[in-house]
ZAMARGU-4260 file (C-alpha; in steps of 0.2 Angstrom, whole numbers, plus 5000, padded with zeros to 4 digits):
<rodrens>
0) 4241/5051/4546 | 4252/5048/4531 | 4262/5063/4524 | 4278/5067/4515 | 4287/5083/4521
5) 4303/5092/4518 | 4316/5092/4531 | 4310/5109/4537 | 4293/5103/4539 | 4283/5108/4524
10) 4270/5096/4516 | 4267/5107/4501 | 4275/5122/4492 | 4269/5140/4492 | 4255/5135/4481
15) 4242/5121/4482 | 4248/5104/4475 | 4266/5110/4474 | 4273/5093/4479 | 4290/5093/4469
20) 4299/5086/4483 | 4289/5069/4482 | 4299/5065/4467 | 4315/5065/4477 | 4310/5051/4488
25) 4299/5041/4476 | 4306/5024/4471 | 4302/5005/4472 | 4303/5005/4491 | 4291/5019/4494
30) 4279/5012/4480 | 4279/4995/4490 | 4276/5005/4506 | 4261/5014/4498 | 4254/4998/4491
35) 4255/4989/4508 | 4247/5004/4517 | 4232/5005/4504 | 4229/4986/4505 | 4228/4988/4524
40) 4215/5002/4523 | 4197/5002/4527 | 4195/5020/4522 | 4205/5035/4515 | 4200/5051/4523
45) 4202/5068/4514 | 4198/5086/4517 | 4190/5095/4502 | 4206/5102/4494 | 4215/5086/4495
50) 4200/5076/4489 | 4198/5087/4474 | 4216/5085/4469 | 4217/5067/4472 | 4201/5063/4463
55) 4206/5073/4448 | 4223/5063/4447 | 4218/5046/4452 | 4202/5044/4442 | 4211/5042/4426
60) 4228/5034/4432 | 4232/5016/4429 | 4242/5003/4439 | 4241/4995/4456 | 4241/5010/4466
65) 4228/5018/4455 | 4217/5003/4456 | 4218/5003/4475 | 4215/5022/4477 | 4199/5020/4466
70) 4193/5005/4475 | 4195/5009/4493 | 4180/5018/4502 | 4184/5037/4504 | 4177/5049/4517
75) 4177/5067/4511 | 4176/5080/4525 | 4169/5096/4519 | 4158/5110/4524 | 4157/5117/4507
80) 4155/5102/4495 | 4137/5096/4491 | 4142/5080/4482 | 4157/5069/4478 | 4159/5059/4462
85) 4175/5049/4464 | 4171/5031/4465 | 4167/5024/4483 | 4167/5042/4490 | 4155/5048/4504
90) 4153/5066/4510 | 4155/5069/4528 | 4147/5085/4535 | 4145/5091/4552 | 4156/5085/4567
95) 4169/5075/4557 | 4179/5070/4572 | 4163/5062/4580 | 4160/5053/4564 | 4178/5047/4562
100) 4178/5041/4580 | 4163/5031/4577 | 4170/5023/4562 | 4187/5019/4571 | 4177/5008/4583
105) 4168/4998/4569 | 4183/4994/4558 | 4197/4982/4560 | 4209/4990/4547 | 4217/5007/4545
110) 4210/5024/4540 | 4223/5035/4532 | 4222/5054/4531 | 4233/5060/4516 | 4238/5079/4516
115) 4223/5088/4522 | 4232/5099/4534 | 4217/5108/4541 | 4208/5092/4544 | 4223/5084/4551
120) 4225/5099/4563 | 4207/5095/4569 | 4211/5077/4571 | 4227/5081/4581 | 4218/5093/4592
125) 4204/5080/4595 | 4217/5066/4598 | 4210/5055/4584 | 4227/5049/4576 | 4234/5033/4583
130) 4249/5034/4572 | 4259/5047/4562 | 4268/5040/4547 | 4279/5054/4540 | 4291/5053/4525
135) 4305/5065/4525 | 4312/5071/4509 | 4330/5076/4510 | 4327/5094/4505 | 4326/5111/4514
140) 4312/5120/4504 | 4314/5136/4513 | 4295/5140/4512 | 4279/5132/4509 | 4264/5126/4520
145) 4269/5117/4536 | 4261/5101/4541 | 4260/5106/4559 | 4254/5123/4562 | 4259/5134/4577
150) 4247/5133/4592 | 4242/5115/4589 | 4238/5105/4605 | 4255/5097/4610 | 4255/5078/4608
155) 4268/5066/4615 | 4273/5053/4603 | 4284/5037/4603 | 4295/5033/4588 | 4289/5015/4583
160) 4299/5013/4567 | 4311/5021/4555 | 4316/5016/4537 | 4329/5024/4527 | 4325/5023/4508
165) 4338/5021/4495 | 4333/5038/4487 | 4339/5046/4503 | 4321/5049/4511 | 4316/5043/4528
170) 4300/5035/4533 | 4296/5037/4552 | 4281/5030/4561 | 4276/5037/4578 | 4263/5030/4589
175) 4252/5042/4600 | 4254/5039/4618
</rodrens>
C-alpha cells in the first residue's frame, strides 16, 4: 500500500479527489521516492474510483513519472466496470483477493495499491499487504475520508523505516508481521 494521509488520518478530503494536502509534502525527495517505487513495480492495483481518476490524469501527463505510470501494467478491481482503456490495464472481476494472491506468488517485484480505500480495506482484512508505505502531510484536515475505517481487522505491524522530508512530511514504511 502507498498512500499519503493527513496527520489526523485522512487520505482524501470531503469530496473525491480532494488531495490538496499532497502539495504540502511534494518536492524533489518525494518525486525520487515515487520514481523508485514505480521502477520496482510489476503492477499498480486500483479500485474503480482511483483508476478513473488516475487514468484521466496520467494519460495526458508528461515526464518520467507519467511515462512509468502509463507503462506499468495496471490491475483494475471493479464489479461495475465492463472495460478499461488506460494503457496496459486489465480488469479484474470476481474474487480480487484470490487473483492478487496468485499474482503475488508469480512476480518478483512489487505491486502497489494507491488510494483505493475500499479495495485496501478488503486487502487488509484478507491479509494481503506485506508492506504499508504511508506519507504523512503535516496538516490536520479536520474532516475527510479516513484511510483506515473503524471495524477493520486489527493488524500488528513493525516500523521498518522512516524518512523526514525537507517539506515537513514523513514517509513511514511498516512491514506486516
